[in-house]
All heavy atoms as an XYZ file, in Angstrom:
893
protein
N     -11.574    -13.502     65.456
C     -11.633    -12.152     65.998
C     -12.198    -11.231     64.924
O     -11.754    -11.236     63.792
C     -10.232    -11.703     66.417
C     -10.198    -10.301     66.972
S      -8.554     -9.764     67.481
C      -8.609    -10.205     69.203
N     -13.185    -10.431     65.314
C     -13.785     -9.480     64.386
C     -12.845     -8.306     64.156
O     -11.945     -8.046     64.938
C     -15.110     -8.978     64.941
C     -16.148    -10.067     65.023
C     -17.483     -9.525     65.446
N     -17.376     -8.341     66.278
C     -18.115     -8.094     67.334
N     -19.003     -8.955     67.716
N     -17.972     -6.979     68.027
N     -13.100     -7.584     63.065
C     -12.241     -6.446     62.719
C     -12.332     -5.350     63.780
O     -11.324     -4.721     64.108
C     -12.624     -5.896     61.356
N     -13.516     -5.120     64.324
C     -13.654     -4.081     65.357
C     -12.897     -4.464     66.620
O     -12.308     -3.603     67.274
C     -15.134     -3.833     65.694
O     -15.731     -5.072     66.082
C     -15.873     -3.247     64.514
N     -12.907     -5.756     66.951
C     -12.148     -6.205     68.119
C     -10.649     -6.044     67.893
O      -9.902     -5.675     68.801
C     -12.461     -7.666     68.440
C     -13.904     -7.870     68.873
O     -14.523     -6.887     69.349
O     -14.398     -8.994     68.719
N     -10.201     -6.324     66.675
C      -8.778     -6.179     66.364
C      -8.352     -4.718     66.427
O      -7.275     -4.396     66.956
C      -8.482     -6.754     64.976
N      -9.187     -3.806     65.893
C      -8.850     -2.382     65.957
C      -8.848     -1.881     67.402
O      -7.978     -1.102     67.792
C      -9.833     -1.556     65.131
C      -9.576     -1.515     63.643
C     -10.703     -0.793     62.924
C      -8.247     -0.853     63.334
N      -9.809     -2.345     68.207
C      -9.847     -1.938     69.603
C      -8.622     -2.448     70.348
O      -8.005     -1.718     71.131
C     -11.131     -2.462     70.281
O     -12.254     -1.976     69.556
C     -11.230     -1.991     71.714
N      -8.234     -3.702     70.091
C      -7.045     -4.247     70.746
C      -5.790     -3.516     70.304
O      -4.899     -3.251     71.106
C      -6.918     -5.742     70.432
N      -5.716     -3.143     69.021
C      -4.546     -2.410     68.533
C      -4.491     -1.021     69.150
O      -3.418     -0.530     69.512
C      -4.578     -2.310     67.015
N      -5.626     -0.363     69.274
C      -5.648      0.986     69.841
C      -5.336      0.979     71.326
O      -4.729      1.908     71.853
C      -7.001      1.634     69.606
N      -5.736     -0.070     72.014
C      -5.475     -0.155     73.443
C      -4.072     -0.661     73.738
O      -3.666     -0.717     74.881
C      -6.504     -1.066     74.108
C      -7.897     -0.483     74.117
C      -8.916     -1.449     74.665
O      -8.570     -2.633     74.860
O     -10.051     -1.022     74.897
N      -3.335     -1.040     72.750
C      -1.983     -1.522     72.959
C      -1.890     -3.027     72.932
O      -0.852     -3.600     73.213
N      -2.983     -3.696     72.614
C      -2.984     -5.144     72.537
C      -2.857     -5.771     73.910
O      -3.127     -5.157     74.934
N      -2.457     -7.014     73.919
C      -2.316     -7.721     75.190
C      -0.930     -7.554     75.776
O      -0.698     -7.933     76.916
C      -2.648     -9.221     75.008
C      -4.114     -9.402     74.709
C      -1.796     -9.840     73.939
N      -0.002     -7.018     74.982
C       1.345     -6.776     75.488
C       1.630     -5.291     75.440
O       0.991     -4.548     74.712
C       2.412     -7.547     74.667
C       2.356     -7.119     73.202
C       2.229     -9.031     74.804
C       3.522     -7.601     72.394
N       2.573     -4.857     76.174
C       3.004     -3.458     76.120
C       2.206     -2.573     77.048
O       1.263     -2.992     77.713
N       2.604     -1.342     77.088
C       1.933     -0.377     77.950
C       0.915      0.419     77.147
O       0.603      0.091     76.016
C       2.961      0.553     78.594
C       3.832      1.248     77.563
O       3.634      1.012     76.363
O       4.704      2.032     77.963
N       0.379      1.453     77.703
C      -0.646      2.251     77.052
C      -0.154      3.021     75.847
O      -0.954      3.487     75.045
N       1.148      3.161     75.703
C       1.693      3.922     74.575
C       1.762      3.120     73.287
O       1.994      3.679     72.224
C       3.102      4.410     74.916
C       3.132      5.448     75.995
C       4.545      5.948     76.231
N       4.672      6.307     77.620
C       5.405      5.655     78.499
N       6.101      4.621     78.133
N       5.455      6.043     79.742
N       1.557      1.828     73.360
C       1.702      0.984     72.178
C       0.706      1.371     71.088
O       1.056      1.450     69.916
C       1.529     -0.496     72.552
O       2.421     -0.810     73.621
C       1.826     -1.395     71.376
N      -0.540      1.617     71.461
C      -1.544      2.010     70.471
C      -1.218      3.340     69.826
O      -1.391      3.525     68.622
N      -0.737      4.288     70.628
C      -0.359      5.592     70.078
C       0.862      5.462     69.170
O       0.928      6.108     68.122
C      -0.072      6.571     71.203
N       1.819      4.636     69.566
C       2.992      4.429     68.722
C       2.614      3.759     67.409
O       3.179      4.077     66.358
C       4.042      3.599     69.457
C       4.723      4.375     70.552
O       4.742      5.606     70.531
N       5.273      3.670     71.521
N       1.648      2.841     67.469
C       1.177      2.203     66.250
C       0.521      3.232     65.333
O       0.787      3.260     64.124
C       0.182      1.088     66.591
C      -0.445      0.356     65.423
C       0.613     -0.424     64.665
C      -1.522     -0.571     65.921
N      -0.314      4.098     65.892
C      -0.966      5.141     65.095
C       0.063      6.104     64.517
O      -0.054      6.534     63.356
C      -1.990      5.886     65.947
N       1.078      6.462     65.305
C       2.143      7.335     64.805
C       2.905      6.680     63.657
O       3.215      7.322     62.652
C       3.112      7.698     65.926
C       2.707      8.838     66.836
C       3.628      8.891     68.047
C       2.738     10.154     66.102
N       3.219      5.408     63.815
C       3.939      4.686     62.767
C       3.137      4.594     61.483
O       3.668      4.807     60.389
N       1.853      4.294     61.613
C       0.994      4.210     60.437
C       0.889      5.575     59.757
O       0.966      5.686     58.536
C      -0.401      3.657     60.829
C      -1.396      3.810     59.691
C      -0.296      2.195     61.235
N       0.740      6.638     60.551
C       0.675      7.983     59.983
C       1.952      8.369     59.265
O       1.923      8.959     58.181
N       3.086      8.027     59.853
C       4.375      8.342     59.236
C       4.575      7.563     57.939
O       5.053      8.121     56.938
C       5.510      8.050     60.217
C       6.893      8.516     59.819
C       6.909     10.033     59.648
C       7.904      8.110     60.870
N       4.185      6.312     57.933
C       4.277      5.515     56.707
C       3.360      6.097     55.633
O       3.722      6.168     54.453
C       3.947      4.036     56.999
C       5.084      3.402     57.802
C       3.699      3.255     55.719
C       4.781      2.034     58.344
N       2.179      6.553     56.040
C       1.264      7.172     55.090
C       1.826      8.438     54.475
O       1.676      8.686     53.280
N       2.490      9.266     55.302
C       3.114     10.487     54.773
C       4.219     10.120     53.790
O       4.346     10.745     52.723
C       3.659     11.361     55.927
C       4.565     12.464     55.402
C       2.514     11.961     56.722
N       4.996      9.106     54.091
C       6.060      8.677     53.188
C       5.492      8.174     51.865
O       5.973      8.540     50.784
C       6.911      7.590     53.848
C       8.068      7.045     53.034
C       9.100      8.145     52.798
C       8.701      5.871     53.733
N       4.446      7.366     51.930
C       3.815      6.863     50.706
C       3.237      8.021     49.887
O       3.396      8.078     48.667
C       2.715      5.838     51.052
C       3.332      4.557     51.614
C       1.873      5.506     49.820
C       2.320      3.594     52.181
N       2.575      8.954     50.566
C       2.000     10.104     49.872
C       3.050     10.984     49.226
O       2.873     11.456     48.103
N       4.155     11.197     49.926
C       5.232     12.025     49.375
C       5.844     11.353     48.147
O       6.106     12.015     47.133
C       6.280     12.277     50.445
C       7.422     13.094     49.953
C       7.441     14.434     49.736
C       8.714     12.604     49.578
N       8.674     14.816     49.261
C       9.479     13.714     49.158
C       9.297     11.345     49.568
C      10.779     13.580     48.725
C      10.597     11.216     49.137
C      11.317     12.337     48.723
N       6.067     10.045     48.226
C       6.632      9.333     47.078
C       5.668      9.332     45.894
O       6.088      9.487     44.743
C       6.988      7.894     47.466
C       8.215      7.736     48.357
C       8.354      6.302     48.823
C       9.467      8.184     47.629
N       4.384      9.179     46.158
C       3.394      9.206     45.074
C       3.331     10.584     44.438
O       3.211     10.706     43.216
C       2.025      8.804     45.615
N       3.418     11.628     45.259
C       3.412     12.988     44.720
C       4.661     13.234     43.876
O       4.597     13.905     42.837
C       3.337     13.991     45.868
C       2.839     15.381     45.552
C       1.488     15.332     44.883
C       2.775     16.209     46.816
N       5.788     12.682     44.286
C       7.010     12.805     43.497
C       6.878     12.044     42.179
O       7.395     12.476     41.149
C       8.211     12.291     44.290
N       6.164     10.909     42.200
C       5.960     10.147     40.969
C       5.124     10.938     39.965
O       5.434     10.971     38.783
C       5.257      8.827     41.271
C       6.163      7.774     41.788
C       5.443      6.443     41.914
N       6.240      5.554     42.725
C       5.900      5.127     43.931
N       4.752      5.482     44.454
N       6.695      4.336     44.604
N       4.048     11.545     40.438
C       3.176     12.265     39.509
C       3.848     13.535     38.986
O       3.550     13.986     37.888
C       1.810     12.570     40.169
C       1.857     13.765     41.072
C       0.739     12.748     39.124
N       4.792     14.089     39.746
C       5.519     15.277     39.300
C       6.649     14.912     38.337
O       7.264     15.793     37.753
C       6.076     16.038     40.494
N       6.943     13.631     38.191
C       7.973     13.195     37.262
C       9.360     13.096     37.865
O      10.325     12.870     37.153
N       9.489     13.280     39.172
C      10.813     13.195     39.799
C      11.235     11.760     40.031
O      12.423     11.471     40.157
C      10.807     13.965     41.120
C      10.665     15.456     40.911
C      10.838     16.205     42.199
N       9.859     15.818     43.187
C       8.852     16.571     43.600
N       8.695     17.777     43.099
N       8.008     16.146     44.501
N      10.266     10.840     40.114
C      10.549      9.417     40.255
C       9.833      8.718     39.115
O       8.642      8.947     38.886
C      10.041      8.869     41.607
C      10.720      9.582     42.774
C      10.286      7.376     41.709
C      10.164      9.186     44.121
N      10.532      7.846     38.408
C       9.921      7.256     37.222
C       9.364      5.862     37.464
O       8.730      5.302     36.576
C      10.950      7.195     36.089
O      12.040      6.393     36.473
N       9.567      5.283     38.628
C       9.075      3.932     38.866
C       7.771      3.976     39.639
O       7.532      4.859     40.447
C      10.092      3.111     39.667
O      10.322      3.761     40.923
C      11.395      2.972     38.922
N       6.927      3.004     39.380
C       5.688      2.882     40.119
C       4.550      3.665     39.500
O       4.711      4.417     38.549
N       3.370      3.462     40.082
C       2.159      4.104     39.611
C       1.737      5.148     40.634
O       1.516      4.832     41.805
C       1.066      3.050     39.430
C      -0.167      3.589     38.780
O      -0.322      4.804     38.628
N      -1.054      2.702     38.382
N       1.602      6.382     40.212
C       1.273      7.473     41.130
C      -0.144      7.321     41.676
O      -0.396      7.602     42.845
C       1.428      8.815     40.427
N      -1.088      6.876     40.844
C      -2.469      6.728     41.323
C      -2.561      5.654     42.394
O      -3.278      5.830     43.376
C      -3.399      6.398     40.157
C      -3.613      7.592     39.243
C      -4.743      7.379     38.267
N      -6.010      7.029     38.855
C      -6.873      7.904     39.381
N      -6.565      9.173     39.413
N      -8.027      7.496     39.857
N      -1.865      4.563     42.236
C      -1.871      3.514     43.247
C      -1.273      4.026     44.555
O      -1.799      3.755     45.633
C      -1.079      2.286     42.759
O      -1.631      1.854     41.523
C      -1.134      1.161     43.757
N      -0.204      4.777     44.458
C       0.399      5.371     45.649
C      -0.526      6.369     46.323
O      -0.592      6.440     47.552
N      -1.260      7.138     45.529
C      -2.207      8.098     46.083
C      -3.333      7.416     46.834
O      -3.713      7.829     47.935
N      -3.871      6.367     46.246
C      -4.937      5.621     46.909
C      -4.409      4.972     48.188
O      -5.084      4.974     49.231
C      -5.533      4.563     45.951
C      -6.472      3.622     46.679
C      -6.255      5.239     44.805
N      -3.195      4.436     48.137
C      -2.606      3.819     49.327
C      -2.376      4.846     50.428
O      -2.620      4.569     51.609
C      -1.297      3.130     48.957
N      -1.926      6.030     50.066
C      -1.684      7.072     51.063
C      -2.985      7.504     51.734
O      -3.025      7.717     52.952
C      -0.996      8.277     50.422
N      -4.055      7.617     50.956
C      -5.356      7.976     51.534
C      -5.818      6.882     52.491
O      -6.254      7.160     53.613
C      -6.408      8.220     50.424
C      -7.799      8.341     51.006
C      -6.051      9.461     49.639
N      -5.693      5.629     52.069
C      -6.142      4.518     52.902
C      -5.337      4.421     54.193
O      -5.902      4.277     55.285
C      -6.052      3.211     52.119
N      -4.018      4.517     54.078
C      -3.165      4.420     55.267
C      -3.397      5.614     56.186
O      -3.426      5.471     57.413
C      -1.677      4.300     54.857
C      -0.750      4.412     56.046
C      -1.446      2.977     54.147
N      -3.604      6.786     55.619
C      -3.899      7.966     56.427
C      -5.190      7.825     57.209
O      -5.268      8.189     58.387
N      -6.219      7.278     56.565
C      -7.488      7.084     57.256
C      -7.393      6.019     58.342
O      -7.992      6.153     59.410
C      -8.582      6.736     56.244
C      -8.958      7.856     55.283
C     -10.018      7.384     54.290
C      -9.438      9.083     56.037
N      -6.624      4.965     58.094
C      -6.426      3.937     59.119
C      -5.668      4.522     60.308
O      -6.016      4.265     61.475
C      -5.691      2.710     58.530
C      -5.201      1.777     59.621
C      -6.598      1.968     57.579
N      -4.637      5.310     60.043
C      -3.884      5.949     61.127
C      -4.752      6.886     61.950
O      -4.661      6.917     63.185
N      -5.617      7.644     61.281
C      -6.531      8.532     61.992
C      -7.504      7.731     62.850
O      -7.759      8.081     64.012
C      -7.311      9.409     60.999
O      -6.377     10.143     60.207
C      -8.233     10.373     61.710
N      -8.039      6.662     62.303
C      -8.981      5.831     63.052
C      -8.308      5.215     64.276
O      -8.892      5.183     65.368
C      -9.549      4.741     62.150
N      -7.082      4.731     64.118
C      -6.364      4.147     65.252
C      -6.098      5.191     66.335
O      -6.258      4.912     67.529
C      -5.041      3.528     64.795
C      -5.127      2.188     64.077
C      -3.762      1.790     63.538
C      -5.657      1.122     65.001
N      -5.710      6.389     65.927
C      -5.417      7.435     66.903
C      -6.675      7.871     67.652
O      -6.656      8.026     68.878
C      -4.770      8.630     66.211
N      -7.763      8.059     66.920
C      -9.013      8.460     67.565
C      -9.520      7.358     68.481
O      -9.986      7.623     69.600
C     -10.066      8.840     66.491
C     -11.447      8.993     67.098
C      -9.650     10.110     65.784
N      -9.399      6.118     68.050
C      -9.816      4.993     68.886
C      -8.975      4.907     70.153
O      -9.491      4.631     71.240
C      -9.721      3.701     68.076
C     -10.355      2.461     68.669
C     -11.850      2.686     68.887
C     -10.142      1.282     67.743
N      -7.680      5.175     70.022
C      -6.813      5.163     71.196
C      -7.193      6.286     72.164
O      -7.224      6.081     73.377
C      -5.345      5.296     70.798
C      -4.413      5.270     71.963
N      -4.107      4.105     72.623
C      -3.755      6.255     72.610
C      -3.285      4.383     73.625
N      -3.059      5.684     73.633
N      -7.480      7.453     71.626
C      -7.900      8.562     72.483
C      -9.210      8.249     73.194
O      -9.393      8.615     74.361
C      -8.061      9.841     71.664
C      -6.776     10.577     71.310
C      -7.094     11.736     70.383
C      -6.078     11.069     72.554
N     -10.116      7.590     72.497
C     -11.422      7.293     73.087
C     -11.347      6.223     74.167
O     -12.142      6.236     75.104
C     -12.392      6.857     71.999
N     -10.387      5.310     74.054
C     -10.337      4.192     74.998
C      -9.301      4.358     76.088
O      -9.300      3.569     77.031
C     -10.060      2.877     74.249
O      -8.830      2.994     73.535
C     -11.190      2.541     73.300
N      -8.429      5.339     76.002
C      -7.390      5.482     77.021
C      -7.918      6.264     78.218
O      -8.759      7.141     78.085
C      -6.149      6.166     76.444
O      -6.462      7.478     76.070
N      -7.404      5.911     79.361
C      -7.821      6.600     80.581
C      -6.730      7.567     81.011
O      -5.569      7.445     80.617
C      -8.086      5.590     81.691
O      -6.917      4.851     81.954
N      -7.085      8.526     81.805
C      -6.114      9.514     82.265
C      -6.005     10.659     81.282
O      -6.800     10.808     80.363
N      -5.013     11.468     81.483
C      -4.811     12.631     80.635
C      -3.405     12.660     80.085
O      -2.646     11.698     80.215
N      -3.032     13.784     79.476
C      -1.669     13.911     78.952
C      -0.655     13.856     80.096
O      -0.882     14.417     81.164
C      -1.664     15.283     78.285
C      -3.078     15.715     78.205
C      -3.855     14.933     79.185
N       0.412     13.174     79.875
C       1.456     13.069     80.889
C       1.288     11.901     81.832
O       2.095     11.710     82.736
N       0.259     11.075     81.636
C       0.057      9.921     82.513
C       0.728      8.668     81.988
O       0.711      7.642     82.657
C      -1.450      9.644     82.684
O      -2.027      9.382     81.404
C      -2.152     10.800     83.355
N       1.295      8.724     80.794
C       1.965      7.563     80.227
C       1.054      6.678     79.411
O       1.426      5.570     79.051
N      -0.143      7.140     79.113
C      -1.074      6.342     78.329
C      -0.990      6.621     76.835
O      -1.758      6.079     76.067
C      -2.514      6.578     78.807
C      -2.752      5.978     80.159
O      -2.110      5.002     80.539
N      -3.662      6.560     80.915
N      -0.117      7.495     76.423
C       0.097      7.750     75.004
C      -0.896      8.709     74.387
O      -1.056      8.725     73.165
N      -1.544      9.501     75.191
C      -2.537     10.424     74.628
C      -1.892     11.501     73.764
O      -2.438     11.874     72.725
C      -3.356     11.056     75.742
C      -4.268     10.058     76.435
S      -5.419     10.836     77.527
C      -6.540     11.558     76.370
N      -0.748     11.996     74.153
C      -0.068     13.026     73.352
C       0.372     12.440     72.016
O       0.246     13.084     70.969
C       1.122     13.622     74.136
C       1.910     14.582     73.268
C       0.641     14.304     75.403
N       0.852     11.210     72.024
C       1.231     10.551     70.775
C       0.050     10.368     69.843
O       0.159     10.545     68.630
N      -1.106     10.036     70.417
C      -2.305      9.875     69.599
C      -2.772     11.214     69.036
O      -3.226     11.292     67.897
C      -3.414      9.230     70.420
N      -2.633     12.272     69.832
C      -3.009     13.606     69.349
C      -2.094     14.032     68.202
O      -2.536     14.646     67.227
C      -2.982     14.625     70.507
C      -3.062     16.047     70.001
C      -4.111     14.346     71.488
N      -0.827     13.687     68.280
C       0.113     14.012     67.202
C      -0.153     13.139     65.976
O       0.024     13.584     64.835
C       1.577     13.853     67.696
C       2.566     13.952     66.553
C       1.881     14.878     68.767
N      -0.600     11.915     66.197
C      -0.837     10.992     65.082
C      -2.015     11.423     64.218
O      -2.040     11.127     63.025
C      -1.073      9.583     65.609
N      -2.980     12.131     64.806
C      -4.159     12.528     64.025
C      -3.779     13.472     62.883
O      -4.085     13.181     61.719
C      -5.249     13.125     64.940
C      -5.834     12.019     65.827
C      -6.350     13.784     64.124
C      -6.783     12.519     66.883
N      -3.113     14.612     63.142
C      -2.765     15.472     61.997
C      -1.749     14.829     61.055
O      -1.788     15.069     59.847
C      -2.208     16.747     62.635
C      -1.935     16.426     64.033
C      -2.773     15.245     64.402
N      -0.868     13.987     61.590
C       0.108     13.308     60.732
C      -0.616     12.394     59.747
O      -0.307     12.380     58.552
C       1.089     12.514     61.598
C       2.305     11.925     60.915
C       3.198     13.049     60.408
C       3.072     11.050     61.881
N      -1.603     11.675     60.228
C      -2.370     10.787     59.356
C      -3.231     11.575     58.381
O      -3.409     11.165     57.227
C      -3.245      9.868     60.201
O      -2.450      9.055     61.032
N      -3.770     12.692     58.821
C      -4.558     13.522     57.908
C      -3.686     14.150     56.823
O      -4.132     14.336     55.683
C      -5.312     14.599     58.687
C      -6.443     14.079     59.580
C      -7.029     15.212     60.391
C      -7.503     13.368     58.760
N      -2.440     14.459     57.158
C      -1.493     14.954     56.146
C      -1.246     13.871     55.102
O      -1.175     14.151     53.903
C      -0.181     15.421     56.808
C      -0.417     16.720     57.568
C       0.933     15.585     55.784
C       0.741     17.142     58.454
N      -1.120     12.619     55.549
C      -0.933     11.511     54.610
C      -2.116     11.403     53.659
O      -1.938     11.248     52.445
C      -0.746     10.199     55.375
N      -3.331     11.510     54.197
C      -4.518     11.440     53.342
C      -4.566     12.629     52.376
O      -4.940     12.475     51.209
C      -5.774     11.405     54.207
N      -4.191     13.808     52.843
C      -4.188     14.992     51.980
C      -3.163     14.857     50.859
O      -3.434     15.248     49.711
C      -3.908     16.244     52.804
N      -1.989     14.306     51.166
C      -0.991     14.083     50.116
C      -1.510     13.094     49.082
O      -1.288     13.263     47.875
C       0.318     13.574     50.728
C       1.178     14.593     51.451
C       2.339     13.897     52.155
C       1.706     15.629     50.492
N      -2.192     12.063     49.545
C      -2.770     11.093     48.616
C      -3.829     11.711     47.731
O      -3.875     11.456     46.519
N      -4.695     12.545     48.309
C      -5.716     13.219     47.509
C      -5.105     14.185     46.505
O      -5.567     14.293     45.364
C      -6.693     13.958     48.421
C      -7.657     13.076     49.207
C      -8.461     13.910     50.186
C      -8.560     12.312     48.264
N      -4.057     14.886     46.917
C      -3.377     15.799     45.988
C      -2.739     15.028     44.835
O      -2.773     15.465     43.682
C      -2.334     16.610     46.740
C      -1.672     17.647     45.886
C      -0.840     18.586     46.719
N      -0.080     19.478     45.892
C      -0.378     20.757     45.721
N      -1.394     21.263     46.357
N       0.359     21.514     44.947
N      -2.182     13.869     45.142
C      -1.604     13.021     44.102
C      -2.674     12.574     43.112
O      -2.462     12.609     41.899
C      -0.921     11.791     44.728
O       0.117     12.229     45.587
C      -0.368     10.863     43.680
N      -3.826     12.156     43.628
C      -4.899     11.716     42.744
C      -5.397     12.854     41.865
O      -5.672     12.654     40.674
C      -6.048     11.139     43.574
C      -5.744      9.818     44.281
C      -6.899      9.423     45.185
C      -5.449      8.729     43.275
N      -5.498     14.049     42.429
C      -5.934     15.208     41.647
C      -4.934     15.535     40.556
O      -5.304     15.779     39.398
C      -6.125     16.422     42.568
O      -7.061     16.083     43.581
C      -6.615     17.625     41.803
N      -3.658     15.536     40.907
C      -2.628     15.855     39.901
C      -2.538     14.787     38.827
O      -2.325     15.100     37.652
C      -1.270     16.022     40.572
C      -1.129     17.334     41.278
C       0.287     17.522     41.720
N       0.471     18.859     42.241
C       1.645     19.363     42.511
N       2.743     18.645     42.332
N       1.744     20.583     42.977
N      -2.678     13.520     39.207
C      -2.580     12.464     38.200
C      -3.783     12.510     37.268
O      -3.661     12.236     36.074
C      -2.459     11.092     38.854
O      -3.644     10.743     39.521
N      -4.954     12.890     37.793
C      -6.132     13.036     36.951
C      -5.921     14.175     35.945
O      -6.248     14.049     34.771
C      -7.355     13.315     37.821
C      -8.662     13.116     37.122
C      -9.848     13.230     38.061
N      -9.704     12.405     39.234
C      -9.784     12.857     40.488
N     -10.020     14.133     40.708
N      -9.646     12.044     41.512
N      -5.334     15.280     36.417
C      -5.049     16.414     35.534
C      -4.011     16.031     34.485
O      -4.147     16.386     33.303
C      -4.556     17.605     36.353
C      -4.153     18.777     35.519
N      -5.060     19.538     34.821
C      -2.923     19.304     35.253
C      -4.418     20.480     34.177
N      -3.122     20.366     34.415
N      -2.988     15.304     34.894
C      -1.949     14.884     33.948
C      -2.521     13.940     32.900
O      -2.151     14.004     31.719
C      -0.800     14.212     34.690
N      -3.463     13.073     33.307
C      -4.080     12.156     32.351
C      -4.926     12.914     31.341
O      -4.902     12.619     30.149
C      -4.944     11.119     33.081
C      -5.581     10.103     32.164
C      -4.560      9.262     31.437
O      -3.531      8.910     31.988
N      -4.826      8.949     30.194
N      -5.664     13.930     31.802
C      -6.460     14.739     30.874
C      -5.573     15.475     29.879
O      -5.896     15.559     28.696
C      -7.294     15.755     31.644
C      -8.503     15.185     32.279
C      -9.370     16.285     32.833
N     -10.175     15.760     33.895
C     -10.545     16.429     34.961
N     -10.173     17.681     35.113
N     -11.283     15.873     35.887
N      -4.461     16.000     30.351
C      -3.532     16.704     29.473
C      -2.956     15.750     28.433
O      -2.866     16.086     27.248
C      -2.406     17.349     30.291
O      -2.977     18.204     31.274
C      -1.471     18.144     29.410
N      -2.594     14.549     28.861
C      -2.049     13.564     27.928
C      -3.098     13.148     26.906
O      -2.793     12.982     25.720
C      -1.545     12.346     28.689
N      -4.356     13.007     27.337
C      -5.421     12.660     26.405
C      -5.661     13.776     25.396
O      -5.903     13.525     24.214
C      -6.724     12.369     27.159
C      -6.671     11.069     27.937
O      -5.770     10.245     27.651
O      -7.523     10.881     28.833
N      -5.578     15.021     25.849
C      -5.780     16.170     24.965
C      -4.666     16.228     23.910
O      -4.927     16.468     22.734
C      -5.810     17.468     25.778
C      -6.221     18.665     24.957
C      -6.332     19.931     25.798
N      -7.225     19.751     26.931
C      -6.897     19.981     28.203
N      -5.691     20.406     28.511
N      -7.763     19.810     29.168
N      -3.431     16.004     24.322
C      -2.304     16.020     23.384
C      -2.462     14.895     22.367
O      -2.248     15.094     21.163
C      -0.962     15.905     24.146
C       0.181     15.608     23.205
C      -0.698     17.163     24.940
N      -2.876     13.718     22.824
C      -3.073     12.592     21.912
C      -4.196     12.894     20.914
O      -4.083     12.587     19.725
C      -3.400     11.318     22.700
C      -3.566     10.090     21.853
C      -2.294      9.676     21.146
O      -1.201      9.925     21.678
O      -2.393      9.108     20.043
N      -5.253     13.513     21.399
C      -6.370     13.873     20.518
C      -5.933     14.885     19.464
O      -6.315     14.790     18.301
C      -7.539     14.437     21.352
C      -8.725     14.796     20.546
N      -9.518     13.853     19.911
C      -9.276     15.999     20.256
C     -10.491     14.465     19.275
N     -10.373     15.776     19.480
N      -5.118     15.869     19.850
C      -4.609     16.873     18.906
C      -3.694     16.231     17.869
O      -3.685     16.624     16.709
C      -3.899     17.994     19.644
C      -4.840     18.890     20.412
C      -4.112     19.904     21.275
O      -2.852     19.903     21.255
O      -4.777     20.683     21.967
N      -2.910     15.243     18.284
C      -2.043     14.544     17.334
C      -2.892     13.773     16.307
O      -2.550     13.722     15.116
C      -1.131     13.567     18.046
C       0.022     14.215     18.729
C       0.950     13.189     19.330
N       1.985     13.838     20.092
C       2.685     13.259     21.028
N       2.487     11.994     21.326
N       3.633     13.915     21.668
N      -3.971     13.157     16.768
C      -4.828     12.412     15.846
C      -5.497     13.354     14.842
O      -5.626     13.036     13.675
C      -5.901     11.662     16.630
C      -5.376     10.492     17.398
C      -6.449      9.825     18.244
O      -7.609     10.281     18.235
O      -6.110      8.861     18.934
N      -5.923     14.517     15.324
C      -6.560     15.477     14.419
C      -5.553     16.072     13.436
O      -5.880     16.333     12.288
C      -7.223     16.597     15.217
C      -8.473     16.208     16.020
C      -8.969     17.393     16.801
C      -9.542     15.677     15.093
N      -4.324     16.255     13.889
C      -3.291     16.843     13.021
C      -2.851     15.883     11.928
O      -2.514     16.287     10.828
N      -2.898     14.594     12.172
C      -2.441     13.620     11.173
C      -3.530     13.286     10.170
O      -3.267     12.716      9.126
C      -1.960     12.344     11.861
O      -3.051     11.710     12.547
N      -4.767     13.616     10.482
C      -5.898     13.263      9.573
C      -6.009     14.187      8.398
O      -5.465     15.169      8.178
C      -7.211     13.284     10.347
């Protein structure tokens, strides 16, 4: 099975379940992305000391983009309108949720880049002071 076929089957709800399965999948992916992004942002702020903030930021961006793609694909392939039971409202909610996950990941990457520059500057000043 090709990747495009797998994404289409996931967005349509696969071979089992009703029309809401694809929207629920997109919602779940978006929610997981927001959680990953929030934890990565907490890591870069120093509130959590375990893990790598940059890795979490990249993961949050990736998961957010996958959630957005699944939601948009579900909206494009579902028939009917809101209130028909096809999960269109869930997919509409999943889009901003997934974009929030990507935004949290990007903010984490920006902050970690700034923190790395600050740490490099302090290290450089220490080297100059000891010479």
